[in-house]
PARO-414585 format. One record per atom (N, C-alpha, C, O): x, y, z. Coordinates in steps of 0.1 Angstrom, whole numbers, plus 5000, padded with zeros to 4 digits. Layout:
<rs>
XYZ;...
</rs>
This chain:
<rs>
500849885000;500050005000;500950125000;501750145009;500750214990;501650334989;501350435001;500250445006;502450505005;502350595016;503250715014;504350695009;502850835017;503650955014;504650975025;504550915036;505651055022;506851075031;506451135044;506951095055;505451225044;505051295057;504351195066;504651185078;503551105060;502851005068;503850905074;503650865086;504850875066;505850775071;506650845082;507050775092;506950975081;507651045092;506851045104;507351025115;505551075103;504651075115;504650935122;504750925134;504550825113;504550695119;505850655126;505850595136;506950705120;508250675126;508450745139;508950685149;508050875140;508050945153;507150885163;507550865175;505950835159;505050775168;505650645173;505550605185;506350565164;506950435168;508050465178;508250385187;508850565176;509950595185;509350625199;509850565209;508350705200;507750735213;507150615219;507150595231;506450535211;505850415216;506850315221;506650255232;508050305214;509050215219;509650255232;509850175241;509850395234;510350445246;509350425258;509750375268;508150455256;507150445267;506950295270;506850255281;506850215259;506650065261;507850005269;507549915278;509050045267;510149995274;510150035289;510549955298;509550145292;509450195306;508350125313;508550055324;507050135308;505950085316;504850025307;503749995312;505149995295;504049945286;503250065281;503450175285;502250035273;501350135268;501750205255;501150305251;502750145248;503150195235;502050195225;502050275216;501150105226;500050095217;499150215218;498450245208;499150285229;498450405231;498850515220;498050595216;500050505216;500650605206;500550545192;500050605183;501050415191;501250355178;499950315171;499750345159;499050255178;497750205172;496950325166;496450315155;496650425174;495750535169;496450605157;495650645148;497750615157;498350685145;498250595133;497950645122;498350465134;498150375123;496750385118;496450385105;495750395127;494350405122;494150545116;493250555106;494850645120;494650775114;495250785100;494650845091;496450725098;497050725085;496350625075;496350655063;495850515080;495150415071;493750395076;493350295081;492850505075;491550495080;490650385074;489650345080;490950345061;490050255054;490550115055;490050025048;491650095062;492349955062;491649875073;491249925084;491549745071;490949655080;491649655094;492949665094;490949655105;491549665118;492549555121;493649575127;492249425116;493149315119;494549345112;495549315118;494549405100;495749445093;496549545102;497749535103;495949645107;496649745115;497149695128;498249725133;496349605135;496749545147;497949455145;498949455153;497949385134;499049295131;500349375127;501449345131;500149485120;501249575116;501849635129;503049655130;500949675138;501449725151;502349625158;503349665164;501949505159;502649395165;504049385159;505049365165;504049375145;505249365138;506249475141;507449455142;505649595141;506549715144;507149715158;508149775160;506449655167;506749665181;507649555187;508249565197;507549435180;508049315186;509649325189;510049275200;510449375180;511849375182;512249485192;513249475199;511449595193;511649695203;511449635217;512249655226;510349565218;510049495231;511149395235;511649385246;511649315224;512749225227;513949285231;514649235240;514349395225;515549465229;515549525243;516549515250;514349575247;514149625261;514349505270;514949525281;513749385267;513849275276;515349235277;515749195288;516049235266;517549205267;518249305276;519149265284;517949425274;518649535282;518349515297;519349525305;517149485301;516849465315;517549335320;518049335331;517449225311;518049105316;519549105319;520049035327;520249205312;521649215314;522049285327;523049265333;521049365332;521349455344;520649415357;521149445367;519549335356;518849305369;518549155369;518549095358;518249105380;517948965382;516448935378;515548995385;516248855368;514848825364;514348705372;515048605373;513148715378;512548595386;512048495376;510848485374;512948415370;512548325359;511548215364;510748175356;511648175376;510648075381;509248115379;508348035378;509048245380;507648305378;507448355363;506348335358;508448405358;508348465344;508148365334;507248385325;508848245334;508648145324;507248085323;506748075312;506648045335;505247995334;504348105328;503448075320;504448225333;503648335328;503848355313;502848385305;505048345308;505348355294;504748245285;504148275275;504848125290;504248015283;502748025282;502148005271;502048065293;500648095293;500248205283;499248205276;501148305283;500848425275;500948385260;500248445252;501848295256;501948255242;500648195237;500148235227;500048105245;498848045242;497648145242;496848155232;497648225252;496548325253;496548425242;495548465237;497748475239;497848575228;497448525215;496748595207;497848405211;497448335199;495948325198;495348345187;495348285209;493848265209;493148405208;492148415201;493748505214;493148635214;493248695199;492348755195;494348665193;494548715179;493548655170;493048715161;493248525172;492248455164;490848515166;490048525157;490548565178;489248615182;488948745175;487848785173;490048825171;489848955165;488948945152;488249035150;489048835145;488348815133;486848775135;486048775126;486548745148;485148695151;484348805159;483148825157;485048875168;484448975176;485249105176;486449105176;484549215175;485249345175;485949365188;485249355199;487249405188;487849435201;487249555208;487449565221;486549635201;485949755207;484849725218;484549805226;484349595218;483349565228;484049565242;483349575252;485349545242;486049545255;486249685261;486649705273;486149795253;486549925257;486049975270;486750025278;484649965272;484150015285;484749945297;485050005308;484849805296;485349735307;486849765310;487249775321;487649785299;489049815301;489149955307;490049975315;488250045304;488250185309;488050175324;488750245332;487150095329;486850085343;488050015350;488450065361;488649915344;489849855350;491049955352;491749955362;491250035341;492350125342;492150235353;493050275359;490950275354;490650375365;490950315379;491450375387;490550185380;490850115393;492350105395;492750125407;493050075385;494550065386;495150195390;495950195399;494650305384;495250435387;494950475401;495850525408;493650455406;493250495419;494050415429;494550465439;494150285427;494950195437;496350235438;496950245449;497050255426;498450295426;498650425432;499650445440;497850525429;498050665435;497750665450;498450735457;496750585454;496450585469;497550525477;497650565489;498250425472;499250355479;500650405475;501150355465;501150505482;502350575478;503550485477;504550505469;503650375485;504750285485;504550165476;505350075475;503450165469;503150055460;504150035449;504350125441;504849925449;505749895439;507149955441;508049945432;507350025452;508750085454;509649985461;510950005460;509149885467;510049775473;509449645469;508249625468;510349545467;509949405464;509649335477;510449345487;508549265478;508249175489;507349065484;506149085482;507848945483;507148835477;505948805486;506048785498;504748805479;503548775487;503248625487;502648575497;503648555477;503448405477;504648335472;505548405467;504748215475;505948135470;505547995465;504347955466;506447925459;506247795455;505147785444;505047865435;504447675445;503447645434;502347745433;501847775422;501947805444;500947905444;501348025436;500548085428;502648075438;503148185430;503248155415;502948235407;503548035412;503647985398;502247995392;502148035380;501247945399;499947945394;499448085391;498748115381;499748175400;499348315399;500048375386;499348445378;501348355385;502048405373;501448345360;501348415350;501148215360;500548145349;499148215345;498848235333;498348235355;497048305353;497148445347;496448475338;498148515353;498348655348;498748655333;498248725325;499748565330;500248555317;499148515307;499048575296;498348415310;497348365301;496248475299;495848495287;495848535309;494748635308;495148755301;494548805291;496348815305;496848935298;497248905284;497148985275;497848785282;498248745268;497048745259;497148785248;495948685263;494748685255;494248825252;493948865240;494348915262;493949055260;494849125249;494449195241;496149095250;497149155241;496849115227;496949195218;496648985225;496348935211;495048985206;494949005194;494049015215;492749055210;492549205209;491949245199;493149285218;492949425218;494349495219;494749565209;495049485230;496449525231;496749645239;497649635248;496149765237;496649885244;496649875259;495649835265;497749905265;497849895280;498349755285;498349735297;498649665276;499049535280;500249535290;500149475301;501349605287;502449615296;502049675309;502649635319;501249775309;500749845322;500049745330;500249735342;499149665324;498349565332;499349465338;499149425349;500249415330;501249315334;502049365346;502149305357;502549495345;503349555356;502449565369;502949525379;501249615367;500449625379;500149495386;500249485398;499849395378;499449265384;500749195390;500649125400;501849215384;503149155389;503449225403;503849155412;503249355404;503449425416;502449385427;502749355438;501149385423;500049365432;500049215437;499849195449;500149125429;499948985433;501248905435;501248805442;502348945429;503648875431;504648955439;505748905442;504349075443;505149155452;506449205446;507349235453;506449215433;507649275426;507749425428;506649485431;508849485427;508949635426;508749675411;508749585403;508549805409;508249845395;509349815385;509049775373;510549815389;511649785380;511649645375;511749615364;511549555385;511549405382;510249365375;510249285366;509149435379;507849405372;507949455357;507449385348;508549565355;508649615341;509549525333;509249495321;510649475339;511549385332;510849255328;510949195317;510049205338;509349075336;508249095326;508049005318;507549205326;506549235317;507049235303;506349195293;508249285301;508849295287;509049155282;508749125270;509449055290;509648925285;508348855281;508248795271;507348875290;506048815287;505448885274;504848815266;505649015273;505149085262;505849045248;505149045238;507149005249;507748955237;507048825232;506748805220;506648745242;505948615239;504648645233;504248585223;503848745239;502548775233;502648835219;501748795211;503648915217;503748975203;504048865193;503448865182;505048775196;505348675186;504248575184;503948525173;503448545195;502348455193;501248515185;500648445176;500948645187;499948715179;500448715164;499648695155;501748745162;502248745148;502148605142;501948595130;502348505150;502248365144;500848345138;500748265129;499848415143;498548405137;498348505126;497848475115;498748635128;498548735119;499248715106;498648735095;500548675106;501348675094;500748575083;500648615072;500348455086;499748365076;498248395073;497748345063;497548475081;496148485079;495648625076;494548645072;496548725078;496148865076;497148935067;498348915068;496749025059;497649105050;498249215059;497549295065;499549215060;500249315068;500949425060;501249395048;501149545065;501849645058;503349635061;503849705070;504049555053;505349515056;506349635055;507249655064;506249715045;507149825043;507049925054;508049975059;505749965057;505550055068;506050005081;506650075089;505749875083;506149815096;507649815097;508149825108;508449795086;509849795087;510449925091;511349935100;509850035086;510350175091;509950195106;510750235113;508750155109;508350175123;509050085133;509350125144;509449965128;510249875136;511549935140;511949925152;512249995130;513550055133;513450175143;514250185153;512350255142;512150365151;511750315165;512150365175;510950215165;510450155178;511650095185;511750105198;512550025178;513749975184;514550075191;515050065202;514850195183;515550305189;514950355201;515650385211;513650375201;512850425213;512950335224;513050375236;512950195222;512950105233;514350105240;514450085252;515350115232;516750125238;516850245246;517450245257;516350355242;516350485250;515550465263;515950515273;514350415261;513450395273;514050305283;513950335295;514550185279;515150095289;516350155296;516650135308;517150245289;518250315295;517750405306;518350415317;516650485303;516050575313;515550495325;515850535337;514950385323;514450305334;515550255343;515450265356;516550195337;517750145345;518450255352;519050235363;518550365346;519250485352;518550545364;519150575374;517150565362;516450635372;515650555382;515250605393;515450425380;514950335390;513450335392;512650375384;513050275404;511750235407;510750355407;509750355401;511150455414;510150575416;509950645403;508850695401;510950655395;510750715382;509750635373;508850685367;509950505374;509050415366;507550425371;506650425364;507450435385;506050455391;505450575385;504250575382;506150685385;505550815380;505150805365;504050835361;506050745357;505650725343;504450625341;503650645333;504450525350;503350435349;502050505352;501050485344;501950585362;500750655365;500350755353;499150765350;501350815347;501050905336;500450835324;499550875318;501050715321;500550635310;499150585312;498350585303;498950535325;497550485328;496550595327;495450575321;496850715332;495950825331;495650865316;494550895312;496750855308;496650885293;495750785287;494950815278;495950655291;495050545285;493650565289;492750555280;493350605301;492050635306;491350745297;490250735293;492150855295;491650965287;491350925273;490250955268;492250855267;492050805253;490850715252;490050735243;490750615260;489650525259;488350595263;487250555257;488350685272;487150755276;486650845265;485450845262;487550915258;487150995246;486550905235;485550935229;487250795232;486850705222;485450645225;484650635216;485250615238;483950555242;482750665240;481750625235;483050785244;482050895242;481750915227;480650935224;482850925219;482650945205;481850835199;480950855190;482150705202;481450595197;479950595201;479050565192;479650635213;478250635218;477450755215;476250765217;478150855209;477450985206;476450975195;475851065191;
</rs>
């Protein structure tokens, strides 16, 4: 599909910003997906969701690698969550062709408001690691989180990283830095699983995705550098900002749709 230079520049800038935000706290889809829909208003949603995944997957992978080199990843919990997310994301991607993801919008809006209120009200939330569960119970919780959020990522997507981070902090007792690192690994799995469905079944915008992929990768490297340099409290602040932005975006979309 032909695209003019200005539109490609806008998509590249959006991808850089999305990669940076996604590496910090997730939520890159908040930037990348609306811009894709704006530039390609007549294109099938499944094509744009798949193109978004393709553009973001290596940025997410690079952020996961950067985190893995610098901090200790709780692999005993992350691996079960990642395996569940692989299956959940593939199933979610299949569902896109049967049910409109927009049916989830009001419910996601309510959940995001709850996440923002809870995080804001508890000033020490996520600033220190303290394991709430151990052994098989913790593994089951990680598996459930991975499968549920993985399905959501394959089906709808925006805010996936933010949901993962919140749930890892709330139910597994991670701090924001370790939760962000763990979320990146799970998010890599959900992206690849969704692409495993999208690539053979949906027409993707490969040339556009290639440019966005390079920009997203650069943004992810910058974002992970900021996270590792500034630590837990910085990530908490960015997390709240992104969640509030997601609430605003979904709220406006819901009002416009129902008007």
